Each structure stands twice: as structure tokens, then as C-alpha cells.
C-alpha positions in Angstrom: 0.0 0.0 0.0 1.4 3.4 -1.1 1.9 6.1 1.5 -0.2 9.1 0.4 0.7 12.7 0.7 -3.0 13.3 1.3 -4.3 11.2 4.1 -7.9 11.6 3.4 -9.8 11.9 0.2 -12.8 14.3 -0.1 -16.0 12.6 0.7 -19.6 13.7 0.5 -21.6 13.5 3.7 -25.3 12.4 3.6 -26.3 16.0 3.2 -23.9 16.5 0.3 -21.6 18.8 2.2 -18.0 18.0 1.4 -15.8 17.1 4.3 -12.2 18.3 4.1 -9.3 15.9 3.6 -6.4 16.0 6.1 -3.6 17.4 3.8 -0.1 16.9 4.9 3.0 18.5 3.2 4.7 15.2 3.9 3.7 12.0 5.6 6.8 12.3 7.8 5.0 15.1 9.6 2.6 12.6 11.2 4.1 11.0 14.4 4.6 7.3 14.1 2.5 4.8 16.1 4.3 3.3 19.0 3.7 0.3 21.2 1.4 1.5 24.1 3.0 2.2 27.4 1.4 2.7 30.9 1.1 6.4 30.2 -1.2 5.7 27.2 -3.9 4.1 29.4 -6.3 6.1 31.5 -5.6 5.7 35.2 -8.1 3.5 37.0 -10.3 5.3 39.4 -11.6 2.4 41.4 -15.1 3.5 40.6 -17.9 1.3 41.7 -20.0 -0.4 39.1 -22.7 1.8 37.6 -25.2 2.2 34.8 -23.4 4.3 32.2 -26.8 5.1 30.5 -28.2 6.6 33.8 -28.1 10.4 34.0 -29.9 13.1 35.9 -33.7 13.8 35.3 -34.1 16.5 32.7 -35.6 19.9 33.5 -39.3 20.0 33.0 -38.9 22.5 30.2 -36.1 24.4 28.8 -35.7 28.0 29.7 -36.1 30.5 26.9 -32.9 31.1 25.0 -31.1 34.2 26.3 -33.0 34.0 29.6 -31.1 31.4 31.7 -31.9 30.9 35.4 -30.1 33.3 37.6 -27.0 31.8 39.2 -27.0 28.8 36.8 -24.1 27.5 34.9 -26.0 28.4 31.7 -26.4 31.9 32.9 -22.7 32.3 33.5 -22.0 31.0 30.0 -24.6 33.4 28.6 -22.9 36.3 30.4 -19.5 35.2 28.9 -21.2 35.4 25.5 -19.5 32.2 24.4 -19.9 28.5 25.0 -16.4 26.9 24.9 -16.6 23.5 23.5 -13.9 20.8 23.2 -14.1 18.9 19.9 -11.9 16.8 17.6 -11.0 17.9 14.1 -10.0 14.4 12.8 -13.3 12.4 13.0 -15.0 12.5 9.6 -18.8 12.6 10.0 -18.4 13.8 13.6 -16.1 16.7 13.6 -13.8 17.8 10.7 -13.2 20.9 8.5 -15.5 21.6 5.7 -13.3 22.2 2.5 -15.4 25.0 1.2 -16.4 26.9 4.3 -13.4 26.0 6.3 -15.8 25.6 9.3 -16.2 22.6 11.7 -18.9 20.2 10.6 -20.3 16.9 11.6 -22.7 15.2 14.0 -20.8 16.4 17.1 -20.6 19.9 15.8 -24.4 20.0 15.1 -24.9 18.8 18.6 -22.7 21.6 20.1 -24.5 24.1 17.9 -27.8 23.0 19.3 -26.6 23.6 22.8 -25.4 27.1 21.8 -28.8 27.9 20.2 -30.6 26.7 23.3 -28.5 29.0 25.5 -28.1 32.1 23.3 -31.1 31.9 20.8 -28.8 32.7 17.9 -25.7 31.2 16.2 -22.2 32.5 16.5 -21.5 32.0 20.2 -19.8 28.5 20.1 -16.1 28.8 20.6 -14.5 25.5 19.4 -11.3 24.3 21.2 -9.6 21.5 19.2 -8.4 18.8 21.5 -7.1 15.3 21.4 -8.8 12.3 23.0 -6.5 12.4 25.9 -7.2 16.0 26.6 -11.0 15.7 27.0 -11.1 15.3 30.8 -8.2 17.5 31.7 -9.6 20.4 29.7 -12.8 20.2 31.6 -11.1 19.8 35.0 -8.8 22.8 34.3 -11.9 25.0 33.3 -10.6 25.5 29.8 -13.8 24.4 28.2 -17.4 24.4 29.3 -18.5 21.3 27.4 -16.8 18.4 25.5 -18.7 16.9 22.6 -16.2 14.4 21.2 -17.5 10.9 20.7 -16.8 10.3 24.4 -17.9 7.0 25.9 -19.6 7.3 29.2 -17.9 4.9 31.7 -18.1 4.5 35.5 -14.5 5.6 35.8 -15.0 8.7 33.9 -18.2 9.6 35.8 -15.9 10.1 38.9 -14.0 12.8 37.0 -16.6 14.6 35.0 -20.4 14.8 34.7 -22.2 13.4 31.7 -25.4 14.1 29.8 -27.5 11.2 28.8 -26.3 9.2 25.9 -26.8 11.1 22.6 -25.3 8.3 20.5 -24.6 4.6 21.0 -21.9 2.6 19.3 -19.4 -0.3 19.8 -15.7 -1.1 19.0 -14.8 -3.0 15.8 -11.7 -3.3 13.5 -10.5 -1.6 10.4 -8.0 -3.6 8.2 -6.5 -3.6 4.7 -8.7 -5.4 2.2 -6.1 -8.2 1.9 -6.0 -8.9 5.6 -7.2 -12.3 6.6 -8.5 -11.0 10.0 -12.2 -11.1 10.2 -12.6 -10.0 13.9 -10.6 -9.0 16.8 -9.7 -12.6 17.6 -8.1 -12.9 14.2 -5.6 -10.1 15.2 -4.1 -12.0 18.1 -0.4 -11.0 18.5 -0.7 -8.3 15.9 -0.3 -4.5 16.0 -3.5 -2.6 16.4 -3.7 1.1 16.5 -6.0 3.3 18.6 -5.9 6.7 20.4 -4.3 7.3 23.7 -6.4 7.4 26.9 -9.6 6.0 25.4 -11.9 3.1 26.2 -10.7 1.5 23.0 -7.1 1.2 24.2 -8.2 -0.4 27.5 -10.2 -3.0 25.6 -7.3 -3.8 23.3 -5.0 -4.4 26.3 -7.3 -7.3 27.2 -7.9 -8.6 23.7 -4.7 -10.5 22.9 -3.4 -7.9 20.4 -0.4 -5.5 20.6 -1.9 -2.0 21.2 -0.2 0.9 19.4 -1.0 4.4 20.5 -1.4 7.8 18.7 -2.9 11.1 19.5 -5.4 11.4 16.6 -7.4 8.9 14.6 -6.0 10.1 11.3 -2.6 9.2 12.7 -3.8 5.6 13.0 -4.7 5.7 9.4 -1.3 6.9 8.3 0.2 4.2 10.5 -1.8 1.5 8.8 -0.8 2.9 5.3 2.8 2.9 6.3 2.6 -0.7 7.5 3.4 0.3 11.1 0.3 -1.4 12.3 -1.9 -4.3 11.1 -5.3 -2.8 12.0 -7.2 0.0 13.7 -9.7 -0.4 16.4 -12.3 2.0 17.8 -16.0 2.5 17.6 -17.7 1.7 14.3 -18.7 5.2 13.3 -15.2 6.5 13.8 -13.9 3.6 11.7 -16.4 4.5 9.0 -14.9 8.0 8.8 -11.4 6.5 8.4 -12.6 3.9 5.8 -14.1 6.7 3.7 -10.6 8.1 3.5 -9.0 4.9 2.2 -11.0 2.7 -0.2 -8.4 -0.1 0.4 -9.7 -0.7 4.0 -12.6 -2.7 5.4 -14.5 -2.7 8.6 -14.9 -6.2 9.9 -16.5 -8.3 12.7 -19.3 -7.5 15.1 -19.1 -5.0 17.8 -17.2 -6.3 20.8 -18.0 -3.5 23.2 -21.1 -1.5 24.1 -20.3 2.2 24.3 -22.9 5.0 25.0 -21.6 8.4 24.1 -22.4 11.5 26.2 -21.6 15.2 26.3 -19.3 16.0 29.3 -19.2 19.0 31.6 -17.1 19.7 34.7 -18.0 17.4 37.6 -20.9 18.6 39.8 -22.5 20.9 37.2 -25.9 19.1 37.8 -27.9 22.1 36.5 -26.1 22.0 33.2 -26.5 18.2 32.9 -30.3 18.6 33.5 -30.4 21.3 30.9 -28.6 19.2 28.4 -30.9 16.2 29.1 -34.0 18.3 28.5 -32.5 19.5 25.2 -31.6 15.9 24.1 -35.1 14.7 25.0 -36.7 17.6 23.1 -34.4 16.9 20.0 -35.3 13.2 19.9 -39.1 14.0 20.3 -39.3 16.8 17.7 -37.1 14.9 15.1 -34.0 17.1 15.3 -31.8 14.2 16.5 -33.0 12.0 13.7 -32.4 14.7 11.1 -28.8 15.0 12.4 -28.3 11.3 12.2 -29.7 11.0 8.7 -27.5 13.9 7.6 -24.2 12.5 8.9 -24.4 8.9 9.9 -27.2 7.1 8.1 -25.2 6.4 4.9 -21.8 5.5 6.3 -23.4 3.3 9.1 -26.1 1.8 6.9 -26.9 -1.7 8.1 -29.3 -4.0 6.2 -30.0 -5.9 9.4 -31.1 -2.7 11.2 -32.2 -0.2 8.5 -34.1 2.1 11.0 -32.0 2.4 14.2 -33.7 3.8 17.1 -32.5 7.0 18.9 -30.6 6.3 22.1 -32.5 5.7 25.3 -31.3 7.3 28.6 -32.4 6.2 32.1 -32.9 8.9 34.6 -32.5 9.5 38.3 -33.1 12.4 40.6 
């Protein structure tokens, strides 16, 4: 397989908006994938078992945009006149750069924009901070962002470090391999090099799967590593792999899901008012069809499954 100077090829989204390729002046500018070390795995928190899909009961109704409850997290954000959101820029269909507008686009971006509109009542107040997977929790803990919308799996460990909305998207881990690879599932990669991003649920799963985990900062780095022959496969959630597959026609997604991963929006720990606000917004978006329109626009085509042609919106379980 040739190493390209352009990592990604332009691809049309379901809404026919073109997603930008990741263009490199030289493949040598992309860091190599290296065998994972202890520093590449998230530190275990010792969290008790929990239900990842359980979140706080939503507000009964959303406050009117521009008129947030006094003293609330949302009012502080409104006064600041900006919602600081941590996002990726390397996940096609979720968050990448539109080639024509040069703006962030994707499912996660649309979700962040919906939050901004619910707070301010008009576009233009979302301040995107581009982060890596490993920076998602530290950026919230350090107060550098108000919200992370970045294909972030809700786990019991992470719930001790940040607070989550209900799950806005559900997925599971699979593998991406070159077309000529004999591996049909994760078991077929035993003893082989499998790339994923640092400090993710994916790398924790790989540690226990009989493969040799290799770690990078960004998902597109994994694609380059696969094209260079530094690794034998990539593994993360199916939707993220679909974005990588769209950038290299010589790859295939294989095997069934071998994890169950609900994705949520994350806020600093203890901001219960913001969590309840987000959960009301999510419930409203599912009820009025906005969630489905977003799914159809970005994910319906790349995730098309004949066995499940009409996937249901995610279901959150609530507690007070």
C-alpha cells in the first residue's frame, strides 16, 4: 500500500456537504504509532459499578434562549457570550473541517451548535477548542472548556472525573483492516499490532484482547500508520472507523461490535444544572425529530446496516 501525501480523500456527507481531507505536506510530519506504554492508558479510578446510561432527570422545560436561570451554569455561559466546546478535528462525520467553508462540521458539531442555540437563541456563540482524545477530561477539569462533545464514551471511571449528559449516540468497537488482511474479527488479530488513540476506552479494551496495542494522539494518525505498515489494524467504535474507511478505499470494517459504548456530552464534575439542561435539550431533540435529522445527515449512509435499517434513537435512564 502506497503512503499518500494526502491522508484523506474528499467525501460527501449524507447532506452532500464536502468534508475536508487532512492534507499533509509530507507523511513524515505525522508521528509514528508506538507500542502503548502505561502512560497511554487512563488511570483506573476504582469507581464502583454503575449504569453508564443513567443520568440526571431533565428539566421539566427548557428556559427561553437568552434567559437562563439566575445563578445557573448556563447563565454564566450566557454572560460570557461564548460556549467553549472541546471537539476533535479528525473524525469524519463527527467533527472535521469543511473544505469549502473552512468551518467545523459533523454530528458532534451540530450537537454543540444545538446547545449554543438553546442558551443564546442565535448562532455564533460557540467557541471551538480543538483537543485530542487524551485532553478531554483535563480540559474540563482545568476549566478551559465548558463542554466536551467528542465521541466520548460514558464509563463509570469517567463519571468520577466529569459529569455526563444522557447518551446522545450509542456505538461499539470494531476493527478496520486492509482489504487483503485475513483477519475477520478482533480474535483474528491476536499478537498483531492494532492502533488506537491514547487514553480511550478503545485502548483499554485492546489491552485485554490479545493484540499489541499501538497508540497515537489522533485517529487520522492511525490511518497513516496503517498505510505505512506500522500497524496491522485500527480499532475503535464503528462510526469513527467508517470515517477512516471513507478516506481509504483499500480498507474494510470487519467483525461484530465487541463492546457497548454509549456516548455523552461531558461537563465539569458537579454541574448538575447543566446536565439537566442538556438532558432536556436531548429529549426535546429526539421528540421533535432534530436528532433523527442530524443522524440522517451525517451517519445514516456510512453506518447503513441492512439488518437494522431504521436504528432507534438512544435511550437514557434517569435518576433524581
